[in-house]
C-alpha positions in Angstrom: 0.0 0.0 0.0 1.5 3.4 -1.0 2.2 6.0 1.6 -0.4 8.7 1.9 2.1 11.5 1.0 3.1 9.6 -2.2 -0.4 8.7 -3.3 -2.3 11.9 -2.5 0.0 14.7 -1.5 1.9 14.9 -4.7 -0.9 14.5 -7.1 -1.9 17.7 -8.8 -5.5 18.9 -9.4 -4.9 18.4 -13.1 -3.9 14.8 -12.5 -7.1 14.3 -10.5 -9.1 15.8 -13.2 -7.4 13.7 -15.9 -7.9 10.6 -13.9 -11.6 11.4 -13.3 -12.1 12.1 -16.9 -10.4 8.8 -17.9 -12.7 6.9 -15.5 -15.8 8.7 -16.8 -14.8 8.0 -20.4 -14.3 4.3 -19.6 -17.7 4.2 -17.9 -19.3 5.8 -21.0 -17.5 3.3 -23.3 -18.7 0.4 -21.2 -22.3 1.5 -21.0 -22.5 2.1 -24.8 -20.6 -1.1 -25.7 -23.8 -3.2 -25.9 -25.9 -0.6 -27.8 -24.6 -0.9 -31.3 -21.8 -2.3 -33.4 -19.2 0.0 -34.9 -16.2 -0.8 -37.1 -13.7 0.1 -34.3 -11.9 -1.8 -31.7 -12.8 -1.3 -28.0 -9.6 0.8 -27.6 -10.5 3.0 -30.5 -14.0 3.5 -29.3 -12.7 4.4 -25.8 -10.2 6.9 -27.4 -13.0 8.5 -29.5 -15.3 8.9 -26.5 -12.4 10.3 -24.4 -11.7 12.8 -27.1 -15.4 13.8 -27.2 -15.5 14.0 -23.4 -12.5 16.4 -23.5 -14.2 18.5 -26.1 -17.4 18.6 -24.1 -15.6 19.5 -20.9 -13.8 22.3 -22.7 -17.1 23.7 -24.1 -19.2 23.6 -21.0 -17.4 26.4 -19.0 -17.4 28.8 -21.9 -19.5 32.0 -21.9 -21.7 32.3 -23.7 -22.8 28.7 -23.8 -22.1 27.2 -27.3 -25.0 24.8 -27.8 -24.0 24.1 -31.4 -20.6 22.8 -30.4 -22.1 20.5 -27.8 -24.7 19.3 -30.4 -21.7 18.4 -32.7 -20.4 16.1 -30.0 -23.7 14.2 -29.9 -23.7 14.0 -33.7 -20.1 12.7 -33.7 -21.1 9.9 -31.3 -24.0 8.9 -33.5 -21.7 8.9 -36.5 -19.7 6.2 -34.7 -22.7 3.9 -34.7 -24.1 4.5 -31.2 -27.6 5.4 -32.3 -31.1 5.0 -31.0 -32.9 5.5 -27.7 -30.6 3.2 -25.7 -27.5 5.1 -26.8 -29.0 8.4 -25.8 -30.4 7.1 -22.5 -27.1 5.6 -21.4 -25.2 8.7 -22.5 -27.5 11.0 -20.5 -27.3 8.7 -17.5 -23.5 8.4 -17.5 -22.7 12.0 -18.3 -25.5 13.5 -16.2 -24.0 12.0 -13.1 -20.4 11.8 -14.2 -19.9 15.4 -15.2 -21.2 16.6 -11.8 -18.5 14.4 -10.1 -15.6 15.8 -12.1 -13.2 18.0 -10.1 -13.3 20.7 -12.7 -17.1 21.1 -12.2 -16.9 21.5 -8.4 -18.8 22.6 -6.6 -21.4 20.7 -8.5 -24.2 23.1 -7.6 -22.5 25.9 -9.4 -22.2 23.9 -12.6 -25.4 21.9 -12.5 -27.3 24.3 -14.7 -24.6 24.5 -17.3 -24.2 20.7 -17.3 -27.9 20.3 -17.7 -27.8 22.6 -20.7 -24.9 20.6 -22.1 -26.8 17.3 -21.7 -29.8 18.9 -23.4 -27.7 20.1 -26.3 -26.0 16.7 -26.5 -29.4 15.0 -26.7 -30.4 17.5 -29.4 -27.3 16.5 -31.3 -28.2 12.8 -30.9 -31.7 13.4 -32.2 -30.6 15.7 -35.0 -28.2 13.1 -36.3 -30.7 10.3 -36.0 -33.4 12.4 -37.7 -31.0 13.2 -40.5 -30.3 9.5 -41.0 -34.1 8.8 -41.0 -34.7 11.6 -43.5 -32.0 10.3 -45.8 -33.5 6.9 -45.8 -36.9 8.3 -46.4 -35.6 10.4 -49.2 -34.1 7.3 -50.9 -37.4 5.5 -50.5 -39.3 8.5 -51.9 -37.0 8.8 -54.8 -37.4 5.1 -55.6 -41.2 5.4 -55.4 -41.2 8.5 -57.5 -39.1 6.8 -60.1 -41.5 3.8 -60.2 -44.5 6.1 -60.6 -42.8 8.1 -63.3 -41.8 5.0 -65.2 -45.4 3.6 -64.9 -46.8 6.9 -66.3 -44.3 7.0 -69.0 -45.3 3.5 -70.2 -49.0 4.4 -70.1 -48.3 7.4 -72.3 -46.3 5.5 -74.9 -47.3 6.2 -78.4 -49.9 4.0 -80.1 -47.3 2.7 -82.4 -45.6 0.8 -79.5 -48.7 0.1 -77.5 -48.9 -3.6 -78.5 -45.3 -4.1 -77.5 -45.8 -2.5 -74.2 -49.0 -4.4 -73.5 -47.4 -7.7 -74.5 -44.2 -7.3 -72.5 -45.6 -5.6 -69.4 -45.5 -7.5 -66.1 -48.6 -5.6 -65.0 -52.0 -6.6 -66.1 -53.4 -4.2 -68.8 -57.0 -4.1 -69.9 -58.7 -2.0 -72.5 -62.3 -1.6 -71.2 -65.3 -0.2 -72.9 -67.5 2.4 -71.3 -70.0 -0.4 -70.7 -67.4 -2.4 -68.7 -66.6 -5.1 -71.3 -63.0 -6.0 -71.9 -61.8 -5.2 -75.4 -58.2 -6.3 -75.1 -56.0 -7.6 -72.3 -52.4 -8.8 -72.0 -51.0 -12.1 -70.7 -50.1 -10.6 -67.3 -53.8 -10.1 -66.3 -54.5 -13.6 -67.6 -51.8 -15.0 -65.3 -53.3 -13.0 -62.3 -56.8 -14.3 -62.9 -56.1 -17.7 -64.4 -57.7 -17.0 -67.8 -56.2 -16.7 -71.3 -56.4 -13.3 -73.1 -58.9 -14.7 -75.5 -61.1 -15.9 -72.6 -61.2 -12.5 -71.1 -62.2 -10.7 -74.3 -65.8 -9.6 -74.1 -66.1 -10.4 -70.4 -67.6 -7.6 -68.3 -65.0 -6.2 -65.9 -67.6 -5.8 -63.1 -68.3 -9.6 -63.3 -64.7 -10.2 -62.3 -64.8 -7.9 -59.3 -65.8 -9.2 -55.9 -69.5 -8.4 -55.1 -68.6 -6.5 -51.9 -66.6 -3.9 -53.8 -68.0 -3.9 -57.3 -70.3 -0.9 -56.7 -67.4 1.2 -55.4 -65.5 0.6 -58.7 -68.6 1.2 -60.8 -69.3 4.6 -59.1 -65.7 5.6 -59.5 -65.5 4.8 -63.2 -68.8 6.7 -63.8 -67.4 9.7 -62.0 -64.4 9.7 -64.4 -66.6 9.6 -67.4 -68.7 12.5 -66.0 -65.5 14.5 -65.3 -65.8 14.3 -61.6 -62.3 12.8 -61.2 -59.3 12.2 -63.4 -58.7 8.5 -62.8 -59.6 5.5 -60.7 -57.1 4.1 -58.2 -58.3 1.4 -55.9 -57.3 -1.7 -54.0 -59.6 -4.3 -55.3 -60.4 -8.0 -55.1 -60.8 -9.8 -58.4 -62.3 -13.3 -58.8 -60.0 -15.9 -60.2 -61.1 -18.7 -62.6 -60.4 -21.2 -59.8 -62.6 -19.4 -57.3 -59.9 -17.8 -55.3 -59.6 -14.1 -54.7 -56.7 -12.0 -56.2 -55.9 -8.9 -54.3 -54.8 -6.3 -56.7 -54.2 -2.6 -57.2 -56.2 -1.2 -60.1 -55.6 2.1 -61.9 -58.1 3.1 -64.7 -57.7 6.2 -66.9 -60.1 7.4 -69.5 -59.1 7.5 -73.2 -60.8 10.0 -75.4 -61.4 10.0 -79.2 -60.1 12.8 -81.4 -63.1 14.9 -80.6 -62.5 14.6 -76.8 -65.4 12.3 -76.2 -64.9 9.4 -73.7 -63.9 6.3 -75.6 -62.3 3.5 -73.5 -60.7 2.9 -70.2 -57.1 1.7 -70.0 -56.8 -0.2 -66.7 -53.5 -1.3 -65.2 -53.6 -4.1 -62.6 -50.8 -4.8 -60.1 -50.9 -8.1 -58.3 -50.8 -7.1 -54.6 -50.6 -10.6 -53.2 -46.9 -10.5 -52.6 -47.1 -6.9 -51.3 -49.8 -7.9 -48.8 -47.8 -10.9 -47.7 -44.8 -8.6 -47.2 -46.9 -6.1 -45.3 -48.3 -8.9 -43.1 -44.8 -10.2 -42.4 -43.6 -6.7 -41.5 -46.6 -6.2 -39.3 -45.8 -9.5 -37.6 -42.2 -8.6 -37.1 -43.2 -5.3 -35.6 -45.3 -7.0 -33.0 -43.1 -10.0 -32.3 -39.6 -10.6 -30.9 -37.2 -11.7 -33.6 -35.2 -14.1 -31.5 -38.0 -16.1 -29.7 -40.9 -15.4 -32.0 -43.0 -14.4 -29.0 -45.1 -11.2 -29.0 -43.2 -8.2 -27.9 -44.1 -5.6 -25.3 -46.1 -3.5 -27.7 -48.3 -6.4 -28.8 -48.6 -7.6 -25.2 -49.7 -4.2 -24.0 -52.4 -4.0 -26.7 -53.6 -7.4 -26.0 -53.6 -6.7 -22.2 -56.0 -3.8 -22.8 -58.5 -6.0 -24.6 -58.1 -8.9 -22.2 -58.8 -6.7 -19.1 -62.0 -5.3 -20.6 -63.2 -8.8 -21.6 -62.0 -10.6 -18.5 -64.3 -13.0 -16.5 -65.8 -10.9 -13.8 -65.3 -13.7 -11.2 -61.8 -15.0 -12.1 -60.3 -11.9 -13.8 -56.8 -12.0 -15.2 -53.3 -12.7 -13.8 -50.3 -10.8 -15.1 -46.8 -12.2 -14.4 -43.5 -10.3 -15.0 -40.5 -12.7 -15.1 -36.8 -12.1 -15.0 -34.3 -14.9 -15.6 -31.9 -15.1 -12.7 -28.1 -15.1 -13.5 -28.7 -14.6 -17.2 -25.9 -12.1 -17.2 -23.5 -14.7 -15.9 -24.4 -17.0 -18.8 -23.7 -14.3 -21.4 -20.5 -13.1 -19.7 -19.0 -16.6 -19.3 -20.3 -18.4 -22.4 -21.0 -15.6 -24.8 -24.1 -13.8 -26.1 -24.9 -16.6 -28.5 -25.3 -19.0 -25.6 -27.5 -16.5 -23.8 -29.7 -16.1 -26.9 -30.2 -19.9 -27.2 -31.1 -20.0 -23.5 -33.7 -17.4 -24.1 -35.2 -19.4 -26.9 -35.3 -22.4 -24.7 -36.9 -20.5 -21.9 -39.6 -19.2 -24.2 -40.4 -22.8 -25.4 -40.6 -24.0 -21.8 -42.9 -21.2 -20.8 -45.2 -22.0 -23.6 -45.3 -25.6 -22.5 -46.2 -24.7 -18.9 -49.2 -22.5 -20.0 -50.2 -24.7 -22.9 -53.6 -25.5 -21.3 -54.4 -22.0 -20.4 -55.7 -19.1 -22.4 -52.5 -17.2 -22.0 -50.1 -14.9 -24.0 -46.4 -15.1 -23.3 -44.3 -12.2 -24.5 -40.7 -11.3 -24.4 -40.0 -7.8 -23.0 -36.5 -6.5 -22.8 -33.3 -8.6 -22.3 -34.1 -11.5 -20.1 -37.6 -10.4 -19.1 -40.8 -12.1 -20.1 -44.5 -11.2 -19.5 -47.3 -13.7 -19.2 -51.0 -12.8 -19.3 -53.4 -15.5 -18.1 -57.1 -15.0 -18.7 -58.4 -17.0 -15.7 -61.1 -19.6 -15.6 -62.4 -21.8 -12.9 -59.7 -24.4 -13.6 -56.8 -22.0 -13.8 -54.1 -22.9 -11.2 -53.3 -20.3 -8.5 -50.2 -18.1 -8.9 -48.1 -20.2 -6.5 -48.7 -23.3 -8.6 -47.9 -21.5 -11.8 -44.7 -20.0 -10.4 -43.6 -23.3 -9.0 -44.2 -25.0 -12.4 -42.2 -22.3 -14.2 -39.2 -22.7 -12.0 -39.5 -26.4 -12.0 -39.4 -26.7 -15.8 -36.7 -24.1 -16.2 -34.6 -25.9 -13.6 -34.2 -28.9 -16.1 -30.8 -28.4 -17.8 -30.6 -27.6 -21.5 -27.3 -28.2 -23.2 -25.8 -25.3 -25.0 -22.3 -25.8 -26.6 -21.8 -28.8 -24.3 -22.8 -26.8 -21.1 -25.8 -27.9 -19.2 -27.6 -24.7 -18.3 -30.6 -24.2 -16.0 -32.0 -21.0 -14.6 -34.5 -19.9 -12.1 -36.9 -17.0 -12.4 -37.9 -14.1 -10.2 -41.6 -13.4 -10.7 -43.8 -10.4 -10.0 -47.5 -11.2 -10.1 -50.7 -9.1 -10.1 -54.2 -10.4 -10.0 -57.1 -8.2 -11.3 -60.8 -9.0 -11.4 -62.2 -5.4 -11.5 -61.9 -5.1 -15.3 -61.4 -1.3 -14.8 -57.7 -1.2 -14.0 -55.5 0.7 -16.4 -53.3 -1.8 -18.3 -50.3 0.4 -17.9 -50.9 0.4 -14.1 -51.1 -3.4 -14.2 -47.7 -3.6 -15.9 -46.2 -1.2 -13.4 -47.6 -3.2 -10.5 -46.2 -6.4 -11.9 -42.8 -4.7 -12.3 -42.9 -3.4 -8.8 -43.8 -6.9 -7.5 -40.9 -8.3 -9.5 -38.4 -5.9 -7.9 -39.7 -7.0 -4.5 -39.3 -10.6 -5.4 -35.7 -10.1 -6.6 -34.9 -8.3 -3.4 -35.7 -11.5 -1.5 -33.3 -13.7 -3.5 -33.4 -15.7 -6.7 -36.2 -18.0 -7.6 -38.8 -16.1 -5.6 -42.2 -14.7 -6.6 -44.1 -11.9 -5.1 -47.8 -10.9 -5.3 -48.5 -7.3 -5.7 -49.6 -5.7 -2.5 -51.3 -2.3 -2.8 -50.4 -1.2 0.8 -46.7 -2.1 0.3 -46.8 -0.3 -3.1 -48.2 2.8 -1.6 -45.4 2.9 1.0 -42.8 2.2 -1.7 -44.2 5.0 -4.0 -44.2 7.4 -1.1 -40.6 6.5 -0.3 -39.6 6.8 -3.9 -41.3 10.2 -4.2 -39.4 11.4 -1.2 -36.1 10.0 -2.6 -36.5 11.8 -6.0 -37.4 15.0 -4.2 -34.1 15.0 -2.3 -31.9 16.7 -4.9 -34.4 19.7 -5.1 -34.6 19.9 -1.3 -30.8 19.9 -1.1 -30.6 22.6 -3.8 -33.2 24.7 -1.9 -31.3 24.4 1.4 -33.9 22.3 3.1 -31.3 19.7 4.0 -28.8 20.9 6.6 -26.0 19.4 8.7 -26.7 18.8 12.4 -24.3 17.7 15.1 -24.7 15.2 17.9 -22.3 14.7 20.8 -20.1 11.6 21.2 -19.9 11.2 25.0 -17.5 9.3 27.3 -19.5 6.9 29.3 -17.0 7.1 32.2 -17.6 10.7 33.1 -20.1 12.0 30.6 -17.6 14.4 29.0 -17.6 15.3 25.4 -15.3 13.0 23.3 -16.2 14.1 19.8 -19.0 15.2 17.5 -20.8 13.3 14.8 -22.2 15.1 11.7 -25.7 14.0 10.6 -28.2 15.1 8.0 -31.5 16.8 8.8 -34.3 17.5 6.2 -36.7 20.1 7.4 -39.8 19.2 5.4 -43.1 21.2 5.9 -45.0 17.9 6.5 -42.5 16.4 8.9 -38.7 16.5 9.5 -36.8 13.6 8.0 -34.1 12.0 10.2 -30.5 11.4 9.3 -31.1 7.6 9.0 -34.0 8.1 6.6 -32.1 10.7 4.6 -29.2 8.3 4.2 -31.5 5.4 3.2 -33.2 7.5 0.5 -30.0 9.0 -0.9 -28.4 5.5 -1.0 -31.2 4.3 -3.3 -30.7 7.0 -5.8 -27.0 7.4 -5.7 -27.3 11.0 -4.3 -25.4 9.8 -1.3 -22.0 10.2 -3.0 -22.3 13.9 -3.6 -24.4 14.5 -0.5 -21.9 12.6 1.7 -19.0 14.7 0.4 -21.0 17.9 1.0 -21.7 16.7 4.6 -18.1 16.1 5.3 -17.1 19.5 3.8 -19.6 21.4 5.8 -18.9 19.6 9.0 -15.1 19.7 8.4 -15.2 23.5 8.0 -17.3 23.9 11.1 -14.9 21.8 13.2 -12.0 23.8 11.9 -13.8 27.0 13.0 -14.5 25.5 16.5 -10.7 24.9 16.9 -10.4 28.6 17.5 -12.4 28.1 20.7 -10.3 25.2 21.8 -12.3 22.3 20.4 -9.9 19.4 19.7 -12.3 16.4 19.6 -12.6 14.4 16.4 -15.4 14.6 13.8 -17.2 11.4 13.0 -18.8 10.7 9.7 -20.7 7.5 9.0 -20.4 6.1 5.5 -22.9 3.9 3.7 -22.1 0.8 1.7 -22.2 2.8 -1.5 -19.8 5.4 -0.2 -17.5 2.7 1.2 -17.1 1.1 -2.2 -16.9 4.4 -4.1 -13.8 4.4 -6.3 -13.5 8.2 -5.6 -13.9 8.0 -1.9 -10.3 8.8 -1.0 -10.2 11.6 -3.6 -13.4 13.1 -2.0 -11.9 12.9 1.5 -8.6 14.5 0.3 -10.5 17.3 -1.4 -12.4 18.1 1.7 -9.3 18.0 4.0 -7.5 20.3 1.6 -10.3 22.8 1.3 -11.1 22.9 5.1 -7.5 22.5 6.3 -8.8 19.9 8.8 -6.1 17.5 9.9 -6.8 13.9 8.8 -6.3 12.8 12.4 -9.4 14.8 13.4 -11.7 12.7 11.2 -13.3 9.4 12.1 -14.6 7.6 9.0 -16.9 4.7 9.8 -17.8 1.9 7.4 -20.4 -0.8 7.7 -18.7 -3.9 9.0 -20.3 -6.1 6.3 -18.9 -4.0 3.5 -15.2 -4.3 4.4 -15.3 -7.8 3.0 -15.6 -6.2 -0.5 -12.1 -5.5 -1.9 -12.8 -1.9 -2.9 -14.1 -1.0 0.5 -11.2 -2.7 2.3 -8.8 -0.9 0.0 -10.5 2.5 0.8 -10.4 1.7 4.5 -6.6 0.9 4.4 -5.8 4.0 2.4 -7.7 6.3 4.7 -5.9 4.8 7.7 -2.5 5.4 5.9 -3.5 9.0 5.4 -4.0 9.4 9.2 -7.8 9.2 9.2 -9.2 7.4 12.2 -11.1 4.4 10.8 -14.1 2.7 12.4 -16.6 -0.1 11.8 -20.2 0.4 12.5 -23.3 -1.8 12.7 -21.1 -4.2 14.6 -23.1 -7.3 15.5 -20.6 -8.9 17.9 -20.5 -12.1 15.8 -17.3 -14.0 14.9 -17.1 -12.6 11.4 -17.4 -9.0 12.7 -14.7 -9.7 15.3 -12.4 -11.1 12.5 -13.0 -7.9 10.5 -12.0 -5.7 13.4 -8.8 -7.8 13.9 -7.9 -7.8 10.2 -8.2 -4.1 9.7 -6.9 -2.6 13.0 -9.6 0.1 13.2 -9.5 2.9 15.7 -13.1 2.3 17.0 -16.0 -0.1 16.8 -19.6 1.1 16.8 -22.0 -1.5 18.2 -25.1 -2.0 16.2 -28.2 -0.2 17.4 -30.2 -3.3 17.5 -28.0 -4.6 20.4 -28.3 -1.5 22.5 -31.0 -2.9 24.7 -29.6 -6.4 25.0 -29.0 -5.9 28.7 -32.7 -6.5 29.2 -32.7 -9.7 27.1 -31.4 -13.2 27.3 -28.3 -12.3 25.2 -27.0 -9.9 27.8 -24.4 -12.3 29.1 -23.2 -13.1 25.6 -22.9 -9.4 24.6 -21.0 -8.6 27.8 -18.6 -11.5 27.3 -17.7 -10.4 23.8 -16.8 -6.9 24.7 -13.4 -7.9 26.3 -12.5 -9.6 23.0 -13.3 -6.4 21.2 -11.2 -4.4 23.6 -8.3 -6.8 23.0 -8.1 -5.5 19.4 -7.2 -2.1 20.8 -10.3 -0.4 19.4 -12.5 2.1 21.2 -16.0 0.7 21.8 -18.8 3.1 20.8 -22.5 2.4 21.5 -25.1 4.2 19.4 -28.7 5.1 20.2 -28.5 5.2 24.0 -32.0 6.2 25.2 -31.9 5.9 29.0 -29.5 6.3 31.9 -29.9 2.6 32.6 -28.7 1.7 29.2 -25.7 4.0 29.6 -24.8 2.4 33.0 -25.1 -1.1 31.7 -22.8 -0.5 28.7 -20.3 1.4 30.8 -20.1 -1.5 33.2 -19.9 -3.9 30.3 -16.8 -2.1 29.0 -17.9 0.3 26.4 -16.0 3.6 26.1 -18.2 6.1 24.2 -21.8 6.5 23.3 -24.3 8.6 21.3 -28.0 8.8 21.4 -31.1 10.8 22.6 -30.0 10.3 26.3 -27.2 12.8 25.7 -29.3 15.4 24.0 -30.9 15.9 20.5 -29.1 16.8 17.3 -28.1 20.4 17.3 -27.4 23.0 14.7 -23.9 24.4 14.7 -24.7 27.4 16.8 -26.6 25.4 19.5 -23.9 22.7 19.6 -21.2 25.4 20.1 -23.1 27.2 22.9 -24.0 23.9 24.6 -20.7 21.9 24.4 -17.9 24.2 23.4 -18.2 27.8 24.7 
């Protein structure tokens, strides 16, 4: 492990910025690697994106803001082959977060608006380039169609001298029709379409060849042409073949006039539309089905769901299942994308076999996700039976390239009998149930619970509102005392978050939980350390020498930029590293990235700690392996002195003290709890018993001056 001075003290701001840009460029490259194929190696793609990131970072700070230059960055990325909605979405996600974390755009709040403008201009560039491609393709199609129409018109207007040659050689059916509807002449092509010879068609009434359902429409149109109401007839028609089948054709009829201008004959051109209709049918099928598995896609599934809900049995209703193949990514990463695709085809076939006796639609959504809609009857199995059958049949190995593969599925289910539920809401509910099922482990299923969903949506609404609250200053830093149990004296201060909402304040623990879910915790945590570090530095003038404790989450502990963030704060606040206690969750230090961060912080002189310590053998081993400064006992163990595990807890504390770490107990609520833990051997404590969380001014007046 490098010495702190070598690793951090000599690294310049420009090196930090370059390293941060390089990491962001790699992340961008990785996220876009699965979106499209480009004629470049991975190294060349990474270099191109790094160059574009440099261009983007050079443009954003300029005044006035050069939107055109940023749009050109987006157009350049599309030109590489990264096109479509996935490319744009992943680019926005990576750069939207990554740019705000770059050192050159700190503080993030001061650059957020400019970066937002940049992301918008970048998206505009994406869309402009994509639209240009679409327009070019459309223009080519239009030119081809215009050429075909022009050629057809030119042939029709050929001179009478070459008319016989044109009629004979034309692949289109051509008929000369009298005003009474009788065929005067026809070519071989129309005979091929209808199964007659040219001689057999001569004298036949055209209207006798037209399907009865549409004959009046053609008759009226031709009459309107004769009367001058329209120039020509152009219709899709059905003609009756000699063998009784129906030929679907496109018919164009124009009026020929004699030298005096009086109506004389119709010349009718017939194009066989059978192949075109087959092609249109196939294109329609492909638009509504997954190419790989042949199953309906999400669009088709959603449309069918809307109809099925309206027509559902009022007693039994419908059941919607949202499935996700567990460990599918492992198959693709280890055996290749081809093996993964064959596994998807196999899974689709197995799913169809499970639901073969039910009125059900099985669809492939995105990636390894499937949807199943069951229109229930009295004999339809319950959800648990269906889920068990699915996992059972998928657990049977299928051999792909000599590897026996089997998967389990996580399933979210929703049952609806009302017939009034919005289909989009059913899909959302099934997706939410799937996320709950996956949180419980693999191979699980979960039935949608409206009460749990309401709680989840309320929490999610709170979480997504946090950035705005932070921007508006509703989230502040509070301080709680760390007290010596021996004499009640002040041993330190812990910085915590406080969200002053109009409805009700949000505690530090809740703020951290919400920010952890959205990733906001990284920026928010650095801000917390910076504010608190600056405050403690100010308190030093009044003789305050106790350390500042900050509690890190699992996400923060594994953050590749954690050390850089701490170094930035220490440099900006001039707070000595020895005055900071950085506490990580004990479970996370088993992750190599977190363990490395913990070791580097310790080398810098930061006092390290482990919190949520459960007093088990694994936790004890972690404390011994990492030689931390302090150990913070899990809050769930605080009141163990009143339970049967009290002797066990008390016996383990000497083992913890043997590691040389300071024992800290959180969430002490009563004097009795404080006494018990003091006698058990704990050193320090925090909690409501020692006073509420204070703002900086109140903490200073209460504990410092």
